[in-house]
C-alpha positions as a Python dict, from the first residue, in 0.01 Angstrom:
ca = {
    (1, 'M'): (0, 0, 0),
    (2, 'I'): (-96, 107, 289),
    (3, 'P'): (-437, -70, 414),
    (4, 'G'): (-791, 74, 435),
    (5, 'L'): (-1076, 81, 544),
    (6, 'M'): (-1450, 205, 445),
    (7, 'I'): (-1660, 327, 749),
    (8, 'S'): (-2038, 375, 571),
    (9, 'A'): (-2376, 311, 622),
    (10, 'P'): (-2721, 251, 473),
    (11, 'A'): (-2847, 583, 525),
    (12, 'S'): (-2741, 934, 649),
    (13, 'G'): (-2819, 928, 1046),
    (14, 'T'): (-2713, 592, 1140),
    (15, 'G'): (-2401, 692, 1311),
    (16, 'K'): (-2114, 685, 1102),
    (17, 'T'): (-1916, 1021, 1167),
    (18, 'T'): (-1922, 946, 1552),
    (19, 'V'): (-1748, 599, 1480),
    (20, 'M'): (-1539, 740, 1213),
    (21, 'L'): (-1404, 980, 1513),
    (22, 'G'): (-1376, 726, 1756),
    (23, 'L'): (-1154, 533, 1580),
    (24, 'L'): (-985, 784, 1416),
    (25, 'R'): (-869, 839, 1781),
    (26, 'A'): (-831, 543, 1920),
    (27, 'L'): (-633, 442, 1645),
    (28, 'A'): (-446, 716, 1719),
    (29, 'D'): (-415, 715, 2078),
    (30, 'D'): (-277, 354, 2018),
    (31, 'G'): (16, 490, 1801),
    (32, 'A'): (-107, 411, 1459),
    (33, 'T'): (-69, 702, 1220),
    (34, 'V'): (-378, 760, 1075),
    (35, 'Q'): (-449, 885, 699),
    (36, 'P'): (-862, 981, 699),
    (37, 'F'): (-1042, 1052, 386),
    (38, 'K'): (-1366, 1147, 305),
    (39, 'S'): (-1573, 985, -5),
    (40, 'G'): (-1740, 1224, -177),
    (41, 'P'): (-1800, 1644, -163),
    (42, 'D'): (-1806, 1710, 244),
    (43, 'Y'): (-1698, 2081, 318),
    (44, 'I'): (-1732, 1992, 704),
    (45, 'D'): (-1650, 1639, 755),
    (46, 'P'): (-1213, 1643, 729),
    (47, 'A'): (-1194, 1909, 932),
    (48, 'F'): (-1335, 1668, 1202),
    (49, 'H'): (-1125, 1434, 1110),
    (50, 'R'): (-803, 1681, 1098),
    (51, 'A'): (-893, 1685, 1474),
    (52, 'A'): (-971, 1322, 1571),
    (53, 'C'): (-584, 1206, 1440),
    (54, 'G'): (-410, 1517, 1350),
    (55, 'R'): (-344, 1503, 982),
    (56, 'E'): (-521, 1623, 678),
    (57, 'S'): (-817, 1477, 580),
    (58, 'F'): (-900, 1517, 185),
    (59, 'N'): (-1216, 1417, -47),
    (60, 'L'): (-1192, 1125, -243),
    (61, 'D'): (-1461, 1206, -582),
    (62, 'T'): (-1504, 949, -824),
    (63, 'W'): (-1738, 1130, -1028),
    (64, 'A'): (-1553, 1453, -942),
    (65, 'M'): (-1208, 1351, -1021),
    (66, 'G'): (-1053, 1148, -1315),
    (67, 'P'): (-771, 856, -1235),
    (68, 'G'): (-514, 1100, -1230),
    (69, 'L'): (-638, 1339, -948),
    (70, 'L'): (-774, 1023, -727),
    (71, 'G'): (-421, 866, -750),
    (72, 'A'): (-245, 1210, -615),
    (73, 'V'): (-500, 1284, -395),
    (74, 'A'): (-461, 915, -274),
    (75, 'A'): (-108, 955, -205),
    (76, 'Q'): (-156, 1193, 25),
    (77, 'A'): (-155, 894, 297),
    (78, 'A'): (215, 858, 237),
    (79, 'G'): (408, 804, 581),
    (80, 'A'): (56, 667, 705),
    (81, 'D'): (41, 278, 866),
    (82, 'V'): (-348, 275, 759),
    (83, 'I'): (-640, 431, 572),
    (84, 'V'): (-963, 498, 727),
    (85, 'A'): (-1238, 646, 477),
    (86, 'E'): (-1574, 771, 543),
    (87, 'G'): (-1837, 710, 342),
    (88, 'S'): (-2114, 969, 206),
    (89, 'M'): (-2526, 934, 264),
    (90, 'G'): (-2569, 556, 234),
    (91, 'L'): (-2259, 271, 70),
    (92, 'Y'): (-2453, 271, -284),
    (93, 'D'): (-2608, 561, -300),
    (94, 'G'): (-2443, 808, -581),
    (95, 'V'): (-2547, 964, -946),
    (96, 'A'): (-2872, 819, -1027),
    (97, 'R'): (-2732, 929, -1453),
    (98, 'A'): (-2859, 647, -1735),
    (99, 'G'): (-2561, 417, -1731),
    (100, 'Q'): (-2410, 553, -1446),
    (101, 'A'): (-2632, 421, -1119),
    (102, 'G'): (-2401, 422, -815),
    (103, 'R'): (-2103, 687, -954),
    (104, 'G'): (-1989, 860, -707),
    (105, 'S'): (-2084, 653, -436),
    (106, 'S'): (-1882, 540, -171),
    (107, 'A'): (-1935, 175, -252),
    (108, 'E'): (-1696, 251, -591),
    (109, 'L'): (-1484, 440, -389),
    (110, 'A'): (-1415, 96, -166),
    (111, 'A'): (-1411, -119, -487),
    (112, 'M'): (-1143, 106, -635),
    (113, 'M'): (-911, 80, -337),
    (114, 'G'): (-1004, -214, -226),
    (115, 'W'): (-1102, -115, 108),
    (116, 'P'): (-1328, -303, 305),
    (117, 'V'): (-1637, -185, 437),
    (118, 'V'): (-1725, -186, 811),
    (119, 'L'): (-2167, -64, 798),
    (120, 'V'): (-2300, 71, 1075),
    (121, 'I'): (-2637, -4, 1124),
    (122, 'D'): (-2859, 190, 1350),
    (123, 'V'): (-3048, -134, 1466),
    (124, 'S'): (-3310, 46, 1714),
    (125, 'G'): (-3663, -92, 1595),
    (126, 'Q'): (-3465, -422, 1444),
    (127, 'A'): (-3309, -717, 1615),
    (128, 'Q'): (-3294, -1015, 1333),
    (129, 'S'): (-3424, -818, 1080),
    (130, 'A'): (-3079, -636, 1072),
    (131, 'A'): (-2933, -898, 965),
    (132, 'A'): (-3100, -896, 619),
    (133, 'V'): (-3030, -518, 551),
    (134, 'A'): (-2665, -585, 632),
    (135, 'M'): (-2695, -896, 429),
    (136, 'G'): (-2876, -740, 155),
    (137, 'F'): (-2586, -425, 161),
    (138, 'A'): (-2300, -743, 123),
    (139, 'A'): (-2481, -876, -156),
    (140, 'Y'): (-2575, -585, -344),
    (141, 'G'): (-2189, -534, -460),
    (142, 'R'): (-2034, -807, -571),
    (143, 'D'): (-1696, -736, -581),
    (144, 'L'): (-1697, -488, -249),
    (145, 'P'): (-1460, -604, -14),
    (146, 'F'): (-1663, -632, 376),
    (147, 'A'): (-1530, -651, 655),
    (148, 'G'): (-1878, -625, 861),
    (149, 'V'): (-2071, -493, 1067),
    (150, 'I'): (-2077, -222, 1424),
    (151, 'L'): (-2421, -189, 1577),
    (152, 'N'): (-2534, 102, 1656),
    (153, 'R'): (-2783, 230, 1934),
    (154, 'V'): (-2848, -99, 2105),
    (155, 'A'): (-3115, -88, 2332),
    (156, 'S'): (-3045, -330, 2606),
    (157, 'P'): (-2784, -652, 2641),
    (158, 'R'): (-3112, -923, 2501),
    (159, 'H'): (-3159, -683, 2212),
    (160, 'E'): (-2739, -707, 2141),
    (161, 'R'): (-2792, -1109, 2127),
    (162, 'L'): (-3078, -1106, 1910),
    (163, 'V'): (-2931, -896, 1682),
    (164, 'R'): (-2621, -1082, 1685),
    (165, 'L'): (-2811, -1406, 1643),
    (166, 'G'): (-2931, -1268, 1313),
    (167, 'M'): (-2612, -1195, 1200),
    (168, 'E'): (-2439, -1465, 1309),
    (169, 'R'): (-2703, -1735, 1062),
    (170, 'A'): (-2631, -1452, 822),
    (171, 'G'): (-2230, -1518, 795),
    (172, 'L'): (-2130, -1184, 905),
    (173, 'P'): (-1921, -1013, 1157),
    (174, 'V'): (-1984, -830, 1433),
    (175, 'L'): (-1701, -604, 1496),
    (176, 'G'): (-1883, -419, 1744),
    (177, 'A'): (-2213, -340, 1955),
    (178, 'L'): (-2252, 63, 2110),
    (179, 'P'): (-2571, 89, 2348),
    (180, 'R'): (-2782, 412, 2220),
    (181, 'R'): (-2669, 706, 2422),
    (182, 'G'): (-2822, 1027, 2382),
    (183, 'D'): (-2502, 1244, 2418),
    (184, 'L'): (-2320, 1088, 2149),
    (185, 'T'): (-2413, 1288, 1905),
    (186, 'L'): (-2285, 1627, 1734),
    (187, 'P'): (-2446, 1934, 1680),
    (188, 'E'): (-2575, 2045, 1378),
    (189, 'R'): (-2739, 2306, 1142),
    (190, 'H'): (-2855, 2341, 811),
    (191, 'L'): (-2602, 2221, 579),
    (192, 'G'): (-2488, 1921, 820),
    (193, 'L'): (-2217, 1969, 1124),
    (194, 'V'): (-2175, 2241, 1269),
    (195, 'Q'): (-1766, 2383, 1183),
    (196, 'A'): (-1500, 2186, 1404),
    (197, 'V'): (-1376, 2566, 1520),
    (198, 'E'): (-1771, 2642, 1612),
    (199, 'H'): (-1757, 2275, 1922),
    (200, 'P'): (-1741, 2413, 2218),
    (201, 'D'): (-1549, 2129, 2349),
    (202, 'L'): (-1421, 1957, 2094),
    (203, 'D'): (-1128, 1752, 2159),
    (204, 'A'): (-1333, 1615, 2458),
    (205, 'A'): (-1603, 1512, 2286),
    (206, 'I'): (-1391, 1304, 2020),
    (207, 'A'): (-1196, 1160, 2327),
    (208, 'G'): (-1497, 1062, 2488),
    (209, 'Y'): (-1611, 898, 2154),
    (210, 'A'): (-1300, 721, 2153),
    (211, 'A'): (-1340, 575, 2501),
    (212, 'F'): (-1712, 434, 2416),
    (213, 'L'): (-1529, 243, 2090),
    (214, 'R'): (-1234, 84, 2245),
    (215, 'E'): (-1550, -55, 2538),
    (216, 'H'): (-1739, -219, 2273),
    (217, 'V'): (-1558, -260, 1980),
    (218, 'D'): (-1287, -508, 1898),
    (219, 'L'): (-1063, -250, 1748),
    (220, 'A'): (-773, -521, 1681),
    (221, 'A'): (-1044, -657, 1487),
    (222, 'I'): (-1123, -357, 1285),
    (223, 'R'): (-785, -276, 1232),
    (224, 'A'): (-697, -641, 1084),
    (225, 'A'): (-934, -615, 820),
    (226, 'A'): (-831, -324, 668),
    (227, 'R'): (-651, -397, 356),
    (228, 'S'): (-574, -261, 7),
    (229, 'S'): (-511, -278, -362),
    (230, 'A'): (-344, -79, -656),
    (231, 'P'): (-518, 268, -633),
    (232, 'P'): (-481, 500, -961),
    (233, 'V'): (-155, 610, -1077),
    (234, 'P'): (-114, 928, -949),
    (235, 'G'): (-136, 1267, -1151),
    (236, 'A'): (-135, 1622, -1022),
    (237, 'L'): (-310, 1798, -800),
    (238, 'P'): (-472, 2103, -859),
    (239, 'T'): (-257, 2411, -1012),
    (240, 'P'): (-271, 2728, -795),
    (241, 'P'): (-498, 3010, -989),
    (242, 'A'): (-239, 3254, -878),
    (243, 'Q'): (124, 3278, -686),
    (244, 'R'): (29, 3465, -436),
    (245, 'I'): (-368, 3396, -294),
    (246, 'A'): (-556, 3599, 44),
    (247, 'M'): (-773, 3338, 184),
    (248, 'A'): (-1121, 3404, 404),
    (249, 'Q'): (-1119, 3179, 661),
    (250, 'D'): (-1299, 3223, 958),
    (251, 'A'): (-1654, 3087, 1061),
    (252, 'A'): (-1845, 3299, 718),
    (253, 'F'): (-1565, 3140, 503),
    (254, 'S'): (-1451, 2768, 534),
    (255, 'F'): (-1522, 2561, 317),
    (256, 'A'): (-1208, 2528, 108),
    (257, 'Y'): (-1121, 2198, -77),
    (258, 'P'): (-779, 2050, 126),
    (259, 'H'): (-696, 1840, -177),
    (260, 'L'): (-723, 2197, -384),
    (261, 'L'): (-502, 2430, -118),
    (262, 'A'): (-253, 2118, -84),
    (263, 'G'): (-191, 2173, -490),
    (264, 'W'): (-203, 2507, -470),
    (265, 'R'): (90, 2507, -190),
    (266, 'A'): (333, 2222, -339),
    (267, 'A'): (312, 2415, -659),
    (268, 'G'): (453, 2713, -463),
    (269, 'A'): (167, 2934, -402),
    (270, 'E'): (121, 3144, -101),
    (271, 'I'): (-214, 3115, 105),
    (272, 'I'): (-249, 3355, 331),
    (273, 'P'): (-559, 3351, 552),
    (274, 'F'): (-703, 3718, 623),
    (275, 'S'): (-1076, 3734, 850),
    (276, 'P'): (-1348, 3924, 695),
    (277, 'L'): (-1566, 3859, 1051),
    (278, 'A'): (-1289, 4044, 1201),
    (279, 'D'): (-1282, 4346, 933),
    (280, 'Q'): (-910, 4253, 808),
    (281, 'P'): (-880, 4387, 464),
    (282, 'P'): (-772, 4106, 189),
    (283, 'P'): (-392, 4126, 294),
    (284, 'D'): (-159, 4236, -23),
    (285, 'A'): (-199, 3981, -312),
    (286, 'D'): (-212, 3863, -649),
    (287, 'L'): (-599, 3754, -585),
    (288, 'V'): (-830, 3710, -290),
    (289, 'W'): (-1076, 3414, -290),
    (290, 'L'): (-1379, 3397, -96),
    (291, 'P'): (-1489, 2991, -39),
    (292, 'G'): (-1781, 2922, 84),
    (293, 'G'): (-1935, 2886, 478),
    (294, 'Y'): (-2214, 3062, 633),
    (295, 'P'): (-2226, 3462, 562),
    (296, 'E'): (-2553, 3392, 617),
    (297, 'L'): (-2536, 3373, 975),
    (298, 'H'): (-2315, 3658, 1000),
    (299, 'A'): (-2457, 3902, 773),
    (300, 'G'): (-2481, 4120, 1012),
    (301, 'R'): (-2106, 4150, 1094),
    (302, 'L'): (-1992, 4133, 730),
    (303, 'A'): (-2217, 4432, 663),
    (304, 'A'): (-2066, 4656, 949),
    (305, 'A'): (-1676, 4511, 782),
    (306, 'A'): (-1602, 4875, 657),
    (307, 'R'): (-1265, 4798, 650),
    (308, 'F'): (-1286, 4433, 438),
    (309, 'R'): (-1551, 4557, 228),
    (310, 'A'): (-1278, 4847, 135),
    (311, 'G'): (-1026, 4659, 119),
    (312, 'L'): (-1224, 4471, -94),
    (313, 'A'): (-1261, 4694, -304),
    (314, 'R'): (-945, 4880, -341),
    (315, 'H'): (-814, 4526, -453),
    (316, 'A'): (-1042, 4438, -738),
    (317, 'E'): (-1015, 4764, -922),
    (318, 'T'): (-678, 4606, -1047),
    (319, 'R'): (-690, 4252, -924),
    (320, 'P'): (-924, 3921, -943),
    (321, 'V'): (-1183, 3820, -655),
    (322, 'H'): (-1324, 3480, -654),
    (323, 'G'): (-1600, 3346, -461),
    (324, 'E'): (-1739, 3038, -420),
    (325, 'C'): (-2094, 2994, -278),
    (326, 'G'): (-2114, 3198, 97),
    (327, 'G'): (-1826, 3406, -54),
    (328, 'Y'): (-2014, 3460, -423),
    (329, 'M'): (-2276, 3552, -207),
    (330, 'A'): (-2059, 3790, -12),
    (331, 'L'): (-1952, 3989, -316),
    (332, 'G'): (-2304, 4064, -431),
    (333, 'Q'): (-2511, 4357, -330),
    (334, 'G'): (-2733, 4228, -58),
    (335, 'L'): (-2763, 3942, 171),
    (336, 'I'): (-3156, 3869, 332),
    (337, 'D'): (-3160, 3660, 633),
    (338, 'A'): (-3435, 3437, 792),
    (339, 'G'): (-3597, 3718, 940),
    (340, 'G'): (-3631, 3914, 581),
    (341, 'T'): (-3339, 4155, 729),
    (342, 'R'): (-3133, 4229, 408),
    (343, 'H'): (-2769, 4365, 467),
    (344, 'Q'): (-2505, 4527, 293),
    (345, 'M'): (-2243, 4280, 112),
    (346, 'A'): (-1954, 4360, -83),
    (347, 'G'): (-2124, 4529, -366),
    (348, 'L'): (-1878, 4370, -642),
    (349, 'L'): (-2148, 4218, -805),
    (350, 'G'): (-2500, 4298, -852),
    (351, 'L'): (-2628, 3913, -666),
    (352, 'V'): (-2902, 3930, -426),
    (353, 'T'): (-2995, 3652, -238),
    (354, 'S'): (-3216, 3547, 29),
    (355, 'Y'): (-3265, 3333, 282),
    (356, 'E'): (-3639, 3425, 401),
    (357, 'R'): (-3733, 3194, 147),
    (358, 'R'): (-3553, 2839, 172),
    (359, 'R'): (-3443, 2596, -64),
    (360, 'M'): (-3232, 2318, -45),
    (361, 'H'): (-3036, 2371, -382),
    (362, 'L'): (-2780, 2022, -352),
    (363, 'G'): (-2555, 1820, -638),
    (364, 'Y'): (-2295, 1753, -847),
    (365, 'R'): (-2240, 2052, -1132),
    (366, 'R'): (-2071, 2046, -1419),
    (367, 'A'): (-1953, 2371, -1584),
    (368, 'A'): (-1854, 2514, -1919),
    (369, 'L'): (-1707, 2890, -1847),
    (370, 'I'): (-1875, 3122, -2086),
    (371, 'A'): (-1574, 3370, -1928),
    (372, 'P'): (-1264, 3334, -1753),
    (373, 'M'): (-1179, 3262, -1368),
    (374, 'P'): (-884, 3275, -1190),
    (375, 'G'): (-730, 2965, -1305),
    (376, 'H'): (-927, 2888, -1565),
    (377, 'A'): (-1000, 2981, -1941),
    (378, 'A'): (-1286, 3116, -2134),
    (379, 'G'): (-1436, 2790, -2264),
    (380, 'A'): (-1273, 2577, -1969),
    (381, 'H'): (-1515, 2279, -1824),
    (382, 'L'): (-1506, 2199, -1428),
    (383, 'A'): (-1671, 2018, -1201),
    (384, 'G'): (-1798, 2108, -859),
    (385, 'H'): (-2052, 2049, -605),
    (386, 'E'): (-2345, 2266, -500),
    (387, 'F'): (-2504, 2259, -115),
    (388, 'H'): (-2679, 2570, -39),
    (389, 'Y'): (-3076, 2687, 77),
    (390, 'S'): (-3023, 3058, -69),
    (391, 'T'): (-3313, 3206, -376),
    (392, 'I'): (-3148, 3460, -636),
    (393, 'I'): (-3385, 3774, -605),
    (394, 'D'): (-3176, 3960, -821),
    (395, 'Q'): (-2859, 3843, -1043),
    (396, 'P'): (-2791, 4155, -1343),
    (397, 'D'): (-2422, 4063, -1399),
    (398, 'P'): (-2317, 3842, -1727),
    (399, 'P'): (-2315, 3463, -1643),
    (400, 'L'): (-2066, 3302, -1585),
    (401, 'A'): (-2086, 2982, -1710),
    (402, 'R'): (-2317, 2718, -1829),
    (403, 'V'): (-2391, 2463, -1555),
    (404, 'T'): (-2586, 2128, -1552),
    (405, 'D'): (-2624, 1882, -1315),
    (406, 'A'): (-2534, 1518, -1273),
    (407, 'E'): (-2798, 1412, -1503),
    (408, 'G'): (-2726, 1680, -1777),
    (409, 'A'): (-3014, 1921, -1697),
    (410, 'M'): (-2925, 2351, -1698),
    (411, 'V'): (-2981, 2465, -1396),
    (412, 'P'): (-2990, 2880, -1282),
    (413, 'E'): (-2749, 2917, -1108),
    (414, 'T'): (-2480, 3038, -1327),
    (415, 'G'): (-2216, 3222, -1180),
    (416, 'S'): (-2167, 3567, -1253),
    (417, 'Y'): (-1872, 3821, -1307),
    (418, 'R'): (-1778, 4189, -1382),
    (419, 'G'): (-1444, 4277, -1474),
    (420, 'S'): (-1188, 4125, -1260),
    (421, 'V'): (-1455, 3986, -977),
    (422, 'T'): (-1591, 3659, -1023),
    (423, 'G'): (-1840, 3394, -841),
    (424, 'T'): (-2014, 3064, -835),
    (425, 'F'): (-2274, 2866, -623),
    (426, 'F'): (-2027, 2555, -706),
    (427, 'H'): (-1737, 2452, -524),
    (428, 'L'): (-1459, 2381, -763),
    (429, 'I'): (-1346, 1983, -720),
    (430, 'A'): (-1107, 1976, -1074),
    (431, 'P'): (-1109, 2094, -1398),
    (432, 'V'): (-1213, 1797, -1664),
    (433, 'T'): (-1235, 1714, -2035),
    (434, 'A'): (-1456, 1862, -2219),
    (435, 'A'): (-1741, 1583, -2264),
}
């Protein structure tokens, strides 16, 4: 069993991602083969993880994945010396359905895998009280292994002494104390961090995080705290929806879960990238897949990409096309940007979406397919996640699925289909057994 750790925090915005990236790079620089994971449905962080340590990062999701898939994804750590997983939101934040409190949380994953938690605490504005917060987090999960805390945004040596006194009284190991630095942030936009490929000098930024952690964190103690228990018995990774898959990949289309692509490749599928933003038509393939991303930031270029749109239309005459979230919007008739300008999209579906009237749509989704989509027959049940700010202005095509949220309530973002073209607002994570 490969020893591992979970880097988590009481809430979002505490600095755990920069700690995670610095730790990955520092351990890799010390000669360790580090396997990163991300807890929960995040489309952006895994690419940063890969940039930090040179190894593909995978999502592990205890709400959307069954034990067999969790085991199969965890098995991607084979050959690593140590596992470092990054939590999502707060440590215990998860599904709040009756009888399912904490489902899908970072704590649930850490307990399942036996990974001790390193809690990154923003101690600005408090001193000994930070120990009460950490003590509560350590005690709340009775079966959760707890490695210690990293203090972030420490104001002064005196501030650090006061916080350490509180942690000592609480019996909690302090694994590091990071002075407050305004430059230790990553640029963000409405879905969170900007994509790794868009960062102006990502490698230098990560190297800076690693140097900062090496100066202020006990790396040897963190490495020694890593533990593990037996992960779930591996099942199968997801099977490919086609043999040759043309996959849109550029700054507008990049949100594809690594475990899906790994499963498709392991089964022998060929994934052929192309760029709609470069006005490339889809290459010859059995299926065109447009993943999510930021089409709203590039709507003018997509509207002007005549070769891409014409090639996509020719493909759709005889073979399937599928879009997820941003890819779904790009398949529609039009996309209205934040300034109110309407841009013509591919027109293969009737969907019209708008960012002029922003509203956040966020959460897990369960879908029962009314019609087939690539790789899944009508009647199949799928688990996924939705996160976007667009509003549906028009959706004249038949619904693709009956979609519910994590609490079982119906949601109006049903997806739609027209001929061989399908689209969903949720990002597919895994097929599930019908409840």
